[in-house]
N, C-alpha and C positions, 0 to 999 in steps of 0.2 A: 302937741305933735305939730310938726311943720306941715302947713297946708300943701305945699308943693310935693313933699314926700307922700302924703296921704293920697293925693290925686294920682301920682305915679304908681303907687302901690295898688290902688283900685283898678287902674288900667291893666296892670300886670295880672292881678287876680282875675279880672274879667276876661282877659285873653286866655289865661290858663283854663278857665271854666268853659269858654267857648271851644277851645281846642279839644277838651275832654268830651264835651257833648257832641261836637261836630264829627269826631272820629268814630263814634258809634255807628251811625248809618253807613259810612263808607266801609267800615270793616264788615258789617253785616252783609252789605251788598256783595262783597268779595266772597264771603262764605256761602252765600245761597244765591239762587237765581232770582228770588223774589225781590221786588223793589221795596225799600224801606223809606219811611218819612223822616226827614231831619227833625231834630228837637224843635218844638214849638217855641215861640217867644215866651209863652207862659212858663214852659219848663226851664228855659234859660234864666228867667227872672226868679223862679222858685229856687233854683240851685244857687244863684248868686246870693239870695237872702239866707239860704241855709249855710252857705259857705261863711258869710259874715257872722252868722250867729254861732255856728258850731266849730269853725276852724280859723279863728281870727289871727292866730300866730303862725299859721301854716304858709310857708313860701311855696309858690308854684314850681313845678319841675320835679323830675325824678319820681313821679308817681305819688308825691306827698298829698296832693288834693284828693286823689282817688282813694288813698289809704285812709285819710281823715273821714271821707264819706263812708267808707266801709266800717270804720270804727264807730260811727254814729248813725248807722243805717236806720235803726228804729226811730231815730229822732228826725230824719229827713222828711220833708213834706211829701205827700203822695206823688205829686208831679215830678219832683226831683228823684224819688225812688224809681219811678218808671224810666226816667232818662238814665239813671245809674244802672239799672238792670239791663237796659239795652247796651250800654257800653261794656258791662261785665260779660254779657253773652258774646259780644264781638271779639273779645280777646282778653 
């Protein structure tokens, strides 16, 4: 595999995961008056590792990452499950 492609793909996946995780607290804040915490660095790292392990052929966009996580929910790490649950609750 071309190293330049791999680097670009990792950045795209990282951005998609960050967007998925970052959207959860914002959406929750809009739905309720209580303040929520953004995903921790540990949650982001756990989800990135889970994404690489469980969804290697999944291209970001169109809800595909979220669907892959839903399809493999039982295999997600506990930290990533918590972040996923927060994003699912948000919308």
